[in-house]
C-alpha positions as a printed Julia matrix, in Angstrom:
704×3 Matrix{Float64}:
  -0.69   19.6    24.33
  -4.24   18.6    23.49
  -6.43   15.74   23.94
  -4.46   12.95   22.56
  -7.13   10.45   21.6
 -10.64    9.3    22.56
 -11.04    6.91   25.28
 -13.56    4.09   25.06
 -15.57    3.62   28.42
 -14.17    0.89   30.51
 -15.86   -1.54   32.98
 -12.65   -2.02   34.93
 -12.87   -0.96   38.72
 -10.69    1.78   39.81
  -9.34    2.43   43.33
 -10.62    5.32   45.35
  -8.24    8.1    45.6
  -7.13    9.66   48.97
  -7.32   13.28   50.11
  -4.58   15.58   49.08
  -1.41   16.36   51.25
   0.8    19.32   50.86
   4.38   20.44   51.11
   6.14   18.01   48.8
   9.21   18.84   46.93
   8.42   18.11   43.41
  10.44   18.21   40.22
   8.63   18.87   36.99
  10.74   17.69   34.0
   9.54   19.26   30.87
   8.32   22.85   30.57
   5.74   22.16   27.68
   2.0    23.09   28.02
   1.04   20.2    30.46
   4.37   20.67   32.58
   3.95   24.56   33.04
   0.22   23.75   33.93
   0.94   21.24   36.65
   3.69   23.36   37.98
   1.11   26.26   38.4
  -1.43   24.08   40.16
   0.98   22.22   42.38
   2.43   25.48   43.53
  -0.84   27.0    43.95
  -1.7    23.74   46.26
   1.27   24.48   48.47
   4.01   22.29   47.16
   7.66   23.25   46.31
   7.87   22.76   42.74
  11.14   22.84   40.69
  10.57   23.26   36.82
  13.05   22.08   34.35
  12.54   23.73   30.97
  14.35   25.04   27.98
  12.4    27.15   25.4
  10.17   29.3    27.96
  12.97   29.45   30.55
  13.58   33.25   30.3
  10.09   34.14   30.11
   9.12   31.71   33.24
  12.12   33.23   35.01
  11.1    36.72   34.69
   7.2    36.73   34.65
   6.24   33.33   36.1
   3.34   31.16   34.82
  -0.08   32.51   33.59
  -2.85   29.86   33.38
  -6.36   30.71   31.93
  -8.73   27.54   32.81
 -12.57   26.99   33.22
 -11.54   26.0    36.77
 -10.17   29.4    37.64
  -7.14   31.4    36.4
  -3.7    31.11   38.12
  -0.76   33.4    37.98
   2.39   32.12   39.72
   4.77   34.61   40.18
   8.24   34.59   39.05
   9.56   34.36   42.72
   7.2    31.53   43.53
   8.55   29.39   40.79
  11.92   27.85   40.63
  12.84   27.69   37.01
  15.9    25.53   35.88
  17.78   24.56   32.84
  20.21   22.17   34.49
  18.62   19.06   36.48
  21.69   19.02   38.77
  20.57   22.49   40.39
  17.21   20.74   41.51
  18.79   17.83   43.4
  16.83   14.9    44.99
  12.94   15.41   45.21
  10.19   13.62   46.85
   8.47   13.39   43.43
   9.6    13.56   39.87
   6.98   14.2    37.31
   8.06   13.78   33.69
   6.14   15.53   30.85
   9.01   15.55   28.29
   8.77   14.09   24.92
   9.69   10.41   24.87
  12.72   10.6    22.83
  14.37   12.71   25.38
  14.29    9.71   27.69
  16.27    7.3    25.41
  19.82    6.36   26.37
  22.02    8.47   28.32
  20.06   11.5    27.95
  17.2    10.01   30.08
  19.5     9.38   32.69
  20.97   12.97   32.74
  17.53   14.35   32.96
  16.27   12.35   35.56
  19.07   10.98   37.88
  20.21   14.25   39.56
  16.69   14.56   40.87
  16.62   10.87   42.32
  17.15   10.31   46.04
  16.65    7.01   48.05
  12.99    7.58   48.39
  12.2     9.6    45.29
   8.93    8.32   43.23
   8.56    9.04   39.62
   5.44    9.77   37.67
   5.85    9.77   33.79
   2.8    11.44   31.96
   3.69    9.97   28.69
   2.18    7.8    26.02
   3.61    4.39   24.76
   4.77    1.11   25.92
   8.11    0.37   27.49
   8.16    3.79   29.3
   7.93    2.42   32.8
  10.82   -0.13   32.12
  13.1     2.83   31.13
  12.23    4.71   34.36
  12.69    1.71   36.36
  16.15    1.38   35.07
  16.9     4.96   35.9
  15.4     4.61   39.41
  16.55    1.29   40.15
  13.33    0.37   41.85
  10.09   -0.63   40.04
   7.98    0.01   43.19
   8.95    3.57   43.11
   7.72    4.05   39.42
   4.3     5.4    38.32
   2.68    6.31   34.93
   0.04    8.47   33.8
  -2.01    8.87   30.79
  -3.22   12.43   30.22
  -6.57   13.11   28.59
  -6.11   16.87   28.94
  -6.78   19.77   26.42
  -3.93   22.34   27.38
  -1.7    24.49   24.91
   0.85   27.15   25.28
  -0.51   30.45   23.79
   2.83   32.31   24.28
   5.98   31.79   26.42
   4.7    31.36   29.95
   1.07   31.6    29.2
  -1.02   28.43   29.16
  -4.52   27.82   28.16
  -6.41   24.85   29.79
  -9.56   24.17   27.86
 -10.98   21.06   29.67
  -9.89   17.73   31.28
 -11.28   14.45   31.01
  -9.0    12.61   33.34
  -5.43   11.51   33.96
  -5.14    7.99   34.58
  -2.52    7.24   37.2
  -0.92    3.61   37.71
   1.73    1.92   39.46
   4.25   -0.25   37.67
   3.53   -3.13   39.95
  -0.02   -2.23   40.14
   0.07   -1.66   44.04
  -3.3     0.02   44.82
  -2.17    1.8    47.79
   0.89    3.27   45.91
  -1.52    4.28   43.28
  -4.0     6.2    45.55
  -0.77    8.08   46.89
   0.13    9.27   43.35
  -3.35   10.23   42.46
  -3.5    12.16   45.89
  -0.52   14.33   44.63
  -2.55   15.49   41.79
  -5.84   15.95   43.5
  -5.61   19.7    43.61
  -4.47   20.21   40.13
  -8.06   20.27   38.43
  -7.06   17.28   36.25
  -9.29   14.48   37.63
  -6.75   12.02   38.67
  -8.39    8.55   38.2
  -6.24    5.59   39.61
  -6.21    2.42   37.36
  -5.97   -1.09   38.58
  -3.45   -1.83   35.71
  -0.92    0.52   34.36
   0.11   -1.95   31.3
  -3.64   -2.01   30.48
  -4.2     1.64   30.4
  -0.96    2.18   28.37
  -2.3    -0.44   25.83
  -5.6     1.12   25.67
  -4.43    4.29   24.67
  -1.7     2.85   22.22
  -4.6     0.94   20.6
  -5.83    4.5    19.34
  -2.52    6.19   18.89
  -0.66    3.52   16.85
  -3.34    3.33   14.06
  -4.47    7.07   13.81
  -1.03    8.62   14.34
   0.84    5.94   12.42
  -1.52    6.04    9.49
  -1.85    9.9     9.66
   2.08    9.95    9.05
   1.81    7.13    6.51
  -0.76    9.11    4.48
   1.43   12.12    4.45
   0.35   14.01    7.55
  -3.37   13.98    7.61
  -6.19   14.45   10.15
  -8.28   11.63   11.5
 -11.24   12.42    9.06
  -9.19   11.75    5.9
  -8.15    8.42    7.1
 -11.81    7.59    7.84
 -13.0     8.83    4.34
 -10.9     6.74    2.39
 -12.14    3.05    2.26
  -8.64    1.44    1.68
  -7.0     3.49    4.33
  -9.84    3.17    6.6
  -9.73   -0.6     6.41
  -5.88   -0.69    6.99
  -6.4     1.72    9.99
  -8.94   -0.61   11.54
  -6.78   -3.54   10.87
  -3.9    -1.88   12.86
  -6.09   -1.32   15.63
  -7.2    -4.92   15.76
  -3.6    -6.23   15.59
  -2.79   -3.76   18.53
  -5.63   -4.99   20.64
  -4.69   -8.63   19.94
  -1.08   -7.91   20.84
  -2.01   -5.87   23.91
  -4.0    -8.88   25.66
  -1.25  -11.41   24.79
   1.45   -8.91   26.18
  -0.62   -8.4    29.34
  -1.02  -12.2    30.02
   2.53  -12.94   29.42
   3.9   -10.12   31.74
   1.42  -10.9    34.31
   2.64  -14.68   34.4
   6.06  -13.59   34.43
   5.61  -11.58   37.5
   3.79  -14.54   39.13
   1.03  -12.41   40.5
  -1.94  -13.77   42.19
  -5.41  -13.5    40.61
  -6.11  -12.83   37.01
  -4.47  -10.19   34.59
  -6.64   -7.13   33.79
  -7.34   -7.55   30.24
  -8.8    -5.14   27.55
 -12.43   -5.81   26.98
 -13.67   -7.97   24.12
 -15.77   -5.05   22.76
 -13.06   -2.36   23.09
 -12.18   -2.11   19.67
 -15.74   -1.68   18.49
 -16.25    1.03   21.08
 -13.13    2.69   20.3
 -13.54    2.59   16.47
 -17.11    4.15   16.83
 -15.91    7.0    19.03
 -13.26    7.61   16.51
 -15.8     8.2    13.82
 -17.21   11.39   15.64
 -17.42   14.51   13.73
 -15.31   16.15   16.28
 -12.4    14.27   15.42
 -12.6    14.93   11.45
 -10.04   17.76   11.71
  -8.08   16.49   14.58
  -4.37   15.88   14.13
  -2.73   13.45   16.77
   0.23   15.16   18.41
   2.55   12.65   16.89
   1.46   13.79   13.39
   1.72   17.46   14.24
   5.39   16.78   15.29
   6.07   14.9    11.98
   4.56   17.99   10.14
   6.71   20.33   12.22
   9.7    18.18   11.42
  10.12   17.82   15.46
  11.26   14.49   16.94
   8.56   11.98   16.67
   7.64    9.63   19.66
   8.01    6.49   17.59
  10.05    4.25   19.73
   7.34    3.62   22.55
   4.27    4.14   20.26
   5.38    2.11   17.32
   8.48    0.16   17.79
   8.19   -1.32   21.2
   4.64   -2.67   20.55
   5.6    -4.04   17.55
   8.54   -5.76   19.06
   6.35   -7.2    21.69
   4.12   -8.6    18.99
   6.98  -10.32   17.28
   8.33  -11.64   20.65
   4.94  -13.26   21.19
   4.96  -14.78   17.58
   2.12  -12.75   16.38
   1.43  -12.15   12.68
   0.95   -8.26   12.62
   1.44   -7.18    8.95
  -0.24   -3.91    9.46
   1.65   -2.84   12.37
   4.92   -3.93   10.72
   4.03   -1.78    7.59
   3.12    1.42    9.71
   6.2     0.99   12.05
   8.58    0.62    8.99
   7.15    3.5     6.92
   6.97    5.83    9.83
  10.51    5.05   10.67
  11.38    5.91    7.02
   9.54    9.11    6.71
  10.85   10.38   10.03
  14.38    9.81    9.43
  14.47   10.67    5.81
  15.43   14.26    5.12
  15.05   14.07    1.33
  11.62   15.47    0.26
  11.72   13.75   -3.02
  12.09   10.47   -1.21
   9.31   11.03    1.31
   7.04   11.97   -1.54
   7.97    9.1    -3.55
   7.18    6.6    -0.5
   3.97    8.29    0.34
   2.84    8.14   -3.32
   3.58    4.57   -3.38
   1.64    3.89   -0.17
  -1.26    5.95   -1.28
  -1.57    4.34   -4.38
  -1.52    1.0    -2.85
  -4.32    1.89   -0.28
  -7.4     1.02   -2.38
  -5.93   -2.5    -3.0
  -6.61   -3.2     0.82
  -9.31   -5.91    0.76
  -9.45   -6.58    4.37
 -12.86   -6.01    5.93
 -13.76   -5.19    9.49
 -15.45   -8.57    9.95
 -12.35  -10.39    8.82
  -9.34   -8.26   10.26
  -7.94  -10.66   12.8
  -4.4   -11.93   13.71
  -5.94  -15.05   14.74
  -7.02  -15.9    11.14
  -4.11  -14.09    9.55
  -2.14  -15.73    6.77
  -0.83  -12.44    5.21
   2.58  -12.13    3.71
   4.46   -8.87    3.61
   2.41   -5.74    3.07
   5.04   -4.4     0.49
   3.87   -7.26   -2.1
   0.56   -6.29   -3.75
  -2.55   -8.23   -3.86
  -2.38   -8.66   -7.62
   1.11  -10.45   -7.37
  -0.08  -12.62   -4.58
  -3.31  -13.57   -6.44
  -1.46  -14.39   -9.68
   1.19  -16.32   -7.95
  -1.33  -18.2    -6.15
  -3.38  -19.21   -9.24
  -0.34  -20.11  -11.19
   0.78  -22.49   -8.38
  -2.49  -24.24   -7.73
  -2.01  -26.13  -11.04
   1.44  -27.02  -10.04
   0.35  -28.66   -6.87
  -2.16  -31.02   -8.88
   0.74  -31.98  -11.1
   3.02  -32.83   -8.05
   0.16  -34.88   -6.47
   0.42  -37.22   -9.61
   4.28  -37.68   -9.2
   5.59  -37.08   -5.95
   9.11  -37.49   -7.17
   8.8   -34.91   -9.84
   9.1   -31.12   -9.83
   6.25  -29.65  -12.03
   7.4   -26.01  -11.18
   6.86  -23.91  -14.36
  10.35  -24.26  -15.74
  12.3   -24.33  -12.27
  15.34  -26.39  -11.74
  14.49  -30.18  -11.28
  16.24  -33.03   -9.9
  15.58  -36.55  -10.96
  14.83  -38.17   -7.65
  14.21  -37.35   -3.93
  17.08  -39.34   -3.0
  19.4   -37.08   -5.01
  18.19  -34.12   -2.86
  18.94  -35.93    0.38
  22.57  -37.12   -0.92
  23.29  -33.39   -1.81
  22.18  -32.24    1.55
  24.4   -34.65    3.58
  27.41  -33.56    1.19
  26.48  -29.84    1.71
  25.82  -29.82    5.49
  27.49  -32.8     7.27
  31.13  -32.37    6.65
  33.63  -31.07    9.19
  34.44  -28.0     6.95
  30.88  -26.99    6.4
  30.01  -27.57   10.28
  32.82  -25.22   11.08
  31.83  -22.67    8.62
  28.17  -22.48    9.61
  28.94  -22.51   13.46
  31.46  -19.85   13.04
  29.79  -17.65   10.27
  26.04  -18.26   10.6
  25.75  -19.29   14.1
  28.27  -16.76   15.26
  30.03  -19.41   17.18
  26.82  -20.84   18.75
  24.51  -23.77   17.92
  21.69  -21.69   16.49
  22.65  -22.0    12.91
  19.9   -20.05   10.81
  18.87  -16.59    9.91
  18.44  -14.01   12.59
  16.06  -11.51   13.93
  17.63   -8.16   14.81
  15.67   -6.52   17.79
  18.62   -3.9    18.68
  21.18   -2.13   16.51
  23.88   -3.93   18.74
  22.72   -7.41   17.88
  25.46   -9.41   16.2
  24.84  -12.81   13.99
  24.84  -14.95   17.05
  22.42  -12.93   19.07
  20.02  -12.52   16.04
  19.94  -16.24   15.46
  19.1   -16.87   19.16
  16.43  -14.32   18.82
  14.79  -16.38   16.08
  14.9   -19.63   18.27
  13.25  -17.67   21.15
  10.61  -16.29   18.79
   9.63  -19.57   17.35
   9.64  -21.26   20.75
   7.43  -18.48   21.95
   5.19  -18.98   19.11
   4.98  -22.67   19.89
   4.08  -22.3    23.52
   1.43  -19.54   22.67
  -0.58  -21.73   20.35
  -0.46  -24.73   22.52
   1.68  -24.65   25.86
   4.73  -26.95   25.87
   4.52  -29.1    28.91
   6.89  -31.71   30.49
   4.66  -34.51   29.06
   4.68  -32.84   25.46
   6.38  -34.83   22.6
   7.98  -32.45   20.02
   9.22  -33.71   16.6
  12.26  -31.39   15.56
  12.11  -31.78   11.83
  15.73  -31.32   10.46
  17.19  -30.77   13.73
  20.87  -30.17   12.68
  23.26  -30.16   15.51
  20.19  -29.94   17.86
  20.6   -26.13   18.89
  16.97  -25.49   18.82
  16.06  -28.75   20.74
  18.54  -28.03   23.27
  17.03  -24.68   24.15
  13.55  -26.19   24.07
  14.23  -29.05   26.4
  16.02  -26.79   28.83
  13.08  -24.29   28.79
  10.0   -26.77   28.83
  11.34  -29.95   30.02
   9.53  -31.64   27.32
  10.61  -34.9    25.09
  12.07  -34.28   21.85
  12.43  -36.44   19.01
  14.88  -35.12   16.41
  14.49  -36.49   12.8
  17.68  -35.39   10.65
  19.64  -36.74    7.82
  23.08  -36.07    8.8
  24.68  -38.95   10.84
  27.55  -36.94   12.31
  25.14  -34.02   13.04
  23.05  -36.4    15.12
  26.14  -37.58   16.96
  26.89  -34.04   17.89
  23.59  -33.5    19.01
  23.38  -36.21   21.43
  26.76  -35.62   22.68
  26.04  -32.01   23.62
  22.74  -32.88   24.97
  24.65  -35.29   27.44
  26.89  -32.42   28.44
  23.8   -30.22   29.21
  22.39  -33.49   31.11
  19.25  -33.33   28.91
  20.05  -36.33   26.81
  17.34  -38.45   28.66
  14.93  -36.19   27.08
  16.33  -36.37   23.49
  16.25  -39.06   20.85
  17.87  -38.83   17.4
  16.47  -40.83   14.36
  18.37  -40.61   10.96
  16.32  -40.3     8.12
  15.41  -38.4     5.0
  11.97  -36.62    5.07
  11.77  -36.44    1.38
  11.28  -40.27    1.66
   8.44  -39.93    3.96
   8.18  -40.15    7.89
   7.93  -43.36    9.84
   4.72  -44.99    9.38
   4.35  -45.75   13.03
   4.3   -42.08   13.94
   0.67  -41.66   13.24
  -0.79  -39.01   15.59
   2.38  -39.23   17.79
   3.35  -35.46   18.39
   2.02  -32.57   20.2
   4.03  -30.18   18.36
   6.3   -30.13   15.17
   9.08  -27.68   15.16
  11.49  -26.98   11.93
  13.75  -24.25   11.28
  14.59  -23.42    7.76
  14.4   -27.02    6.56
  11.36  -27.24    4.36
  13.51  -25.39    1.67
  15.09  -28.8     1.06
  11.82  -30.52    0.56
  11.43  -31.98   -2.98
   7.82  -32.08   -2.76
   6.47  -29.52    0.01
   2.76  -30.3    -0.16
   3.56  -33.94    0.46
   5.81  -33.15    3.5
   3.22  -30.85    4.95
   0.66  -33.52    4.57
   3.15  -36.16    6.29
   3.54  -33.52    9.04
  -0.31  -33.34    9.63
  -0.3   -37.26    9.76
   2.15  -37.44   12.73
   0.55  -34.44   14.7
  -2.07  -35.28   17.22
  -5.27  -33.62   16.9
  -5.01  -30.2    18.24
  -1.16  -30.37   17.56
   0.65  -27.65   16.44
   3.25  -26.86   13.53
   5.8   -23.9    13.58
   8.26  -23.57   11.0
  10.52  -21.03    9.48
  11.8   -21.1     5.89
  13.86  -19.03    3.41
  11.55  -18.28    0.42
  11.6   -16.34   -2.75
   9.42  -13.14   -2.43
   6.24  -13.39   -4.26
   6.47  -12.17   -7.95
  10.29  -12.3    -8.08
  11.65  -14.47  -11.13
  13.33  -17.46  -10.53
  16.49  -16.71  -12.29
  17.27  -14.04   -9.64
  17.11  -16.68   -7.18
  19.33  -19.13   -9.06
  22.69  -18.57   -7.45
  21.09  -19.29   -3.95
  19.3   -22.42   -4.97
  22.34  -23.92   -6.76
  24.48  -23.1    -3.61
  22.16  -24.34   -1.04
  20.48  -27.54   -2.31
  17.35  -25.91   -2.62
  15.49  -27.6    -5.28
  12.42  -25.14   -5.42
  12.12  -21.97   -3.39
   8.68  -21.59   -2.06
   6.84  -18.32   -2.01
   4.72  -17.15    0.95
   1.74  -17.38   -1.1
   2.46  -20.96   -1.82
   2.72  -21.91    1.69
  -0.58  -20.43    2.58
  -2.33  -22.52   -0.15
  -0.42  -25.59    0.72
  -0.94  -25.51    4.35
  -4.58  -25.17    3.74
  -4.51  -28.07    1.03
  -2.8   -30.24    3.73
  -5.37  -29.66    6.17
  -3.58  -27.6     8.47
  -5.28  -24.26    9.77
  -2.77  -21.58    9.57
  -2.88  -19.34   12.65
  -0.19  -16.61   11.86
   2.88  -15.58    9.64
   5.37  -13.4    10.83
   7.3   -11.77    8.15
  10.86  -11.32    8.85
  12.1   -10.53    5.48
  13.43   -7.07    6.34
  16.15   -9.0     8.56
  17.84  -10.72    5.71
  19.89   -7.95    3.95
  21.55   -7.29    7.41
  22.13  -10.98    8.11
  23.77  -11.41    4.69
  25.96   -8.59    5.11
  27.14   -9.64    8.59
  28.04  -13.04    7.46
  30.03  -11.68    4.53
  31.67   -9.43    7.22
  32.48  -12.49    9.3
  34.06  -14.18    6.29
  36.15  -11.12    5.2
  37.31  -10.3     8.72
  38.32  -13.62    9.83
  39.43  -15.24    6.74
  42.82  -16.42    7.97
  41.32  -17.6    11.28
  38.79  -19.75    9.4
  41.63  -21.33    7.42
  43.14  -22.34   10.74
  39.69  -23.9    11.57
  40.26  -26.22    8.56
  38.09  -24.29    5.99
  39.84  -24.13    2.64
  40.36  -20.82    0.65
  38.4   -22.15   -2.3
  35.35  -22.73    0.06
  35.76  -19.38    1.68
  35.78  -17.74   -1.84
  32.86  -19.48   -2.93
  30.95  -18.05    0.18
  32.2   -14.59   -0.51
  30.81  -14.56   -4.01
  27.7   -16.21   -3.12
  26.98  -13.78   -0.07
  27.94  -10.78   -2.05
  25.51  -11.83   -4.71
  22.89  -12.21   -1.81
  23.3    -8.72   -0.56
  23.07   -7.14   -3.88
  19.95   -9.02   -4.79
  18.34   -8.15   -1.51
  19.12   -4.71   -1.66
  18.17   -4.19   -5.32
  15.17   -6.53   -5.75
  13.94   -7.74   -2.05
  14.09  -10.97   -3.67
  14.22  -13.15   -0.74
  11.45  -13.66    1.98
  11.84  -15.22    5.29
   9.35  -15.68    8.09
   7.79  -17.85   10.75
   4.39  -19.9     9.99
   2.3   -21.24   12.57
  -0.52  -23.65   11.93
  -2.63  -26.18   13.74
  -4.17  -29.8    13.14
  -7.95  -29.31   14.22
  -9.5   -31.82   16.14
 -11.98  -33.74   13.91
């Protein structure tokens, strides 16, 4: 128990709670400090309460619950409290109040805990922190209109089994999943006699994000730094800056997510957003002396080696940021490290990871004035600032040399091809044959038309689903930066078989121009578009972007979309300049690419470049520089590199497991063997060196 975080004052209006009614049958799931406290108060108020608990079961069954509180002590005798260890003994109730740790709600365990207590009219109130909890509850109950959430700002702890100390209560914010104010008032009414100051909120999702905006940075960085209190995070400038950066990223994600989900529900009115000055107020409160020695409950769980509530506090907020196409390098780093440290049982590994992170903290150069995802062009937090700056300095000279001769590759010893036309010829040879098309569709696309690297959101995602996730992320990013409308004209640069374009047009109803070098690919694109009855919205133009884009395309497109194609560009700065030329003022570029990680020697990447007609693998730091040089303002970079090893391995498994079947599809054994060798090398190189980088860039051509 305990006050889980400071709360910044909000100017949002709150509905007025109703007076209490009594005599409800209430199931309290979770016998920790808060669960026992509520059980005692609700019983005192005249409700019939069933308490599901484990550790204190014998004590409560024998002696009841003792509460000491500034609002008056309570002793609920053993005969007046129904203690249970099996939810089936409780049966359907009027209300279910859930106070268990969030990990207990995941998967089938959540259903086993809650479902036996659910009847046709049962309403569920979960007093838990995090994002995504209400969706889990709705899936169990089967009706979101019966799902409520609460955020407890209560100082309560167990002094011994069956004995609870209540120090003070600031409030419990109560909300409804669909933000029904009458329903919210009913839930607040239930708790009105519990001395917990139930305060209805007009937006449950907004209130949840406001609390996560503190929990994610302070609980997360507390674990990352080795299990330290808030004061130690604030005392170290590097850690302090990163913690503030995490908070800012969570705030940006929150308001984007609130808008997105409000629009999806087609509500009338306007979404309830977090205030503009919220981060500043919350940060100021976090500097209070009273919090210097405070350990968030998540950090305490980590130190006690108890299950950590990471799914709803860290993983789900990050997943939503990625779905929205936001660049959140700090959130990504915290989530990844928390996951490592809370699942690794080897003390030496934990100490090693923590030392690496702690040593890297002073290198955080972000300041409070500049930490913002809207101006972010960060690459992976795993790469040090030193490597980035060295890589950038060495490449600036290369850009000058390239401008002198667009057909040359002045790349510091990297492999050179004689002319750009040679690149185009090799791309056609590599990708536009029947054998290659069959291979990529079966292996990389998983049988679908999304033939590119994939983003794994769930452990069950296969190659096809992961590749579809990438397309969805890129389309979301494009639509977020500038809404794609039926009147929008989008250039799909290097469109291949048209998989992304088909999804785009089906979703937005826009006009799409596909510029692609493969003649047979273009024919397949249009044929499939005709089957989907969207061919009137799509045109294909065959061409090699290494020779420039059509001269009459000046300021023609609202958006340019390109998925893993710029790796084949002989002169990437020149192509980015061409893209800017064909964009309208205010137009948006969204592209993904496979890259070499900053600081990785070219010879490690050579087997990949030789296999995939990639003349020079860009680095994230190069693209950040090249976009600015081309006159494009980078808005975000979503680093997805951690998905590559899994994707390479699944591609390799596809080949090995379906070797004979692929031969029946016309793919020769020699071709398959080459791929087995190549993919085996990629898996090894990525595991040992993290040599490849991959991500989604978003940039804007500002109006003059």
